[in-house]
N, C-alpha and C positions, 0 to 999 in steps of 0.2 A: 251646493251641498245642503241636504236637509239636516235638521238638528238631530244627530245621532252620535252615540259613543261607539266608535268602531275601532277595532284593533288594526285596521288597514288604513286609517286616516293619516294624512300627512306623511305618507311613506316615501322613502327615498328609492333610489334605483334598485336596491337589493330587497325592497318590499318591507323594510323594518324601519322603525323610528330611530333616529339618532339618539345616543345616550342623553344628550342635552335636552332634546325635545321630549323624550320619555319621562325624564325627571320633572320637567316643567308641567306635564299634563297628568301627573298622578293625583289621586284624591287628596293626599296629604299636602302636596304643594298648593293645590287650589284652596284647601282649607286654611293653610297658613297665610296665603295672600288675602283671603277674605277677612280673617281675624286681624291681620295687620292694618288693613284699611279701616277697621272698626274704631281705631284710635286716631284717625286722621280725618277730621270732619271736612277739611278743605278739599279732600279728594273725593268726597261723596257728591253724587248728583241728586240733590234733594228735589230739584224741580222735576226731574224725570220720575222720581219716586211718587211725587204728588200726582203726576199725570197718570201713573199706574193705578193709584188709589181711586181717582175719579172714574177711570174707565172700567174698574172692577165692578162698578155699579151700572154704568151706562152701556158698555160694550166690552165685556171681559175677553171676547175673542181677540181683540186688538192687543191686549196685554200678552196673550200667549203667542201671538204672531211675532212679538219682539223676542221671545225666547228662540224662535227660529233664526232670527238675525244674529243673536248672540252666538249661537252654535256655529253659524257660518263664519263669523269674524273672530271669535275667541275660542272656538273649539270646546265649549262646555255648555251644558244645559242650565245649570243653576246660576243664580245671580252672583256676580263677582263684586257687586257694590252693596254694602250693608245699609245704604240710606233707607231702603224700605223698612228694614227691621228696626232702625232707630226711630222712624216716624211712627211705626206701629207701637213701639214701646211708649212713646209719648201719648198716643191715643189711649193705651192701657192705663197709664197713670191718671190722665185727666178724667176718663170715664169712671175709674174706680173711686176717685175722690168725689165725683158726682154721686155715685152709688152710696158712698159712706154718708154724704150729706143728706140724701133722700131718706136713708134708713136711720138717720139721727145717731150716727156712730161718732165716738170720740177719736182723737188723733191716733192713739195707739191701735185702736180697733180698725181704723181705716188703713193704717200701715200694715197690719196683719192681713187684711183683706187684699191689699195690693200685692203682697208677697204671694198669697195664695193664687190670685188671678194670673200673675205673671209666670210663676214657676210650676203651677199645677195645671190651670185651665189652658194656658197658651203653650208653654214650652213642654211640660210633661205629657199632656195629651197629644200635643203635636208630634213629639218624638215617637210616641206609640203608634199614632195613625200613619205617620210618614214611613216608619219601618214596616208596618203591616202592608201598606199599599205598595211600597218598594218590593217586598217579597212577592206579593200576589201578582203584580204586573210583570215582574221578571220571570216568575214561575209559570204563570198560566196565560198571560196575555200577549207575550212576544210571539210574532209569527214564526212558524217553523223554518221558513226559508231565510230568516234573518237572525240566525243565532249569534252572529257577531255583535249585535246591537243589544244594549241594555239600558234601563232607566237608572240614572244617577240618583243616589240617595238624597243628595242635596237638592235635586230638582223635585223629588217627592216632598221634601220639607217646604220648599218654596210654594208648591201647590197648596199645601196646608195653610201657609201664611196668607196666600191669596184668598182662599176660601174663608179663612177665619176673620179677615178684616171686615167684610160686609156683615157677618154675624155679630161681631163686636159692636159695630156702629148701631145696628138695629136693637140689640138686646141691652147694651150698656150705655147707649146715648139717647136714641129716639124714645126708648121705652121709659126713660127716667121722667119724662114730662107727663106720663100718664099713671105712674105707679100709685102715688098717694091719693089721687083724686078719682081714679077710675078703676085701675086693674086690681088692687088688693081689696076692693070692696067685695061684699058677699053677694053682689048682684050678678045676674046673668051677663050683662054687658061687660062686667069686670073681667071674668075669665074668658069671655069671647074675644075681647080686644087683646088681652095678654097672650092667649094661646094662638091667636092669629099672627101676632108678631113672632112668636116662636116658630110657627109654620113657615113664615116667609124667611126668617133667618136661617133655619136649618135647610130649607129648600134651596136657598142661595148657596149654602155650603156644598150641598150635593151637586148642584149644577156647575158651580165653578170648578169643583174637583173633577167632574166628568169632562169639562172642557180641557182641563190640564192634561189629562191622559189621552183624550181623543185627538189632541193636537199632534201626538207622536205618530208618524206614519208607519212605524214598524210594530205597532200594537194592534191587536185584533179584538173584536167583541167588547169594545169599551162601553157599549150601550148598557151592559149589565150594571155599570156603576150608577145608572139611573133607577134601578130596581128599588132601592130604599125609599123612593118617592111613594110607592104604594103603601109601604108600612107606615110612613110618616103621615099620610093622609088618613089612614085607618086609625092611627093613634090619636090624631087630631079630632076626628069625629067621635071616638069613644070618650075623649076628655070632655067634649062639650056635652055629651049625653050624661056623663057621670058627674059633671060639675067640678072637675079637677082644674085647679088654677096653678099652672106651671110657674108663673112668676112669683106667686105667693109662696110656693114651695121653695123656690130659689132664694128668696129673701130670708125665709126661716133658716135655710141651710147656711147662708152666709153669716147670719147672726150667731148661729151655733158654732161656726168655725172660728170666730174671732173672740169667743168668750175666754 
């Protein structure tokens, strides 16, 4: 069975799910199971989550292949193990502390920055993007002949987390080593290096997001998710021509937010 959410899946002889199976596969039941495991670290597979983080850089297709296997075995698209989310949260904390150190922030300023990055940059923007992509994919990308299939909202949020992780590592970790000595200088090389890192990071986000939805066999025309690449490259070239320094703007914004 391919990874789909179908009203006819696991049907019995009369073509309907038993009350027990129906209750077990509702969105609420899956959400409860996920949140319950969030407080049981021994039940989380951190080794597998680390494997996913590694392959999101080297071979993201393999990560989405695992979503196929999960649907076949557990009848759901979204992760049922919060280990990836826990490790991503740790990355957020470590990288934000590094950002605070590089920008010479105090303890409370760094704490404010951490809260902003976690609840606004990651969760808040993620909820918005996941909801938007969930609506667009179910409204416009589902094949006409497969109306019984739909994209789970939890899967849309997982796609965001998958795409957000490489962006986080590039902009909030790798970039830290170049900010004070290269990027925030007023030289051409400064905004060239900084803006190029932004190009790579956002490009990675677009590509990993595209892979997430193109992996679903009941969606059509997923190539349109790559169209933002044209706008991204155009904005990158304009920024170089105008001397805009995206990283310098981000640092100024962060300092303003923690005042």
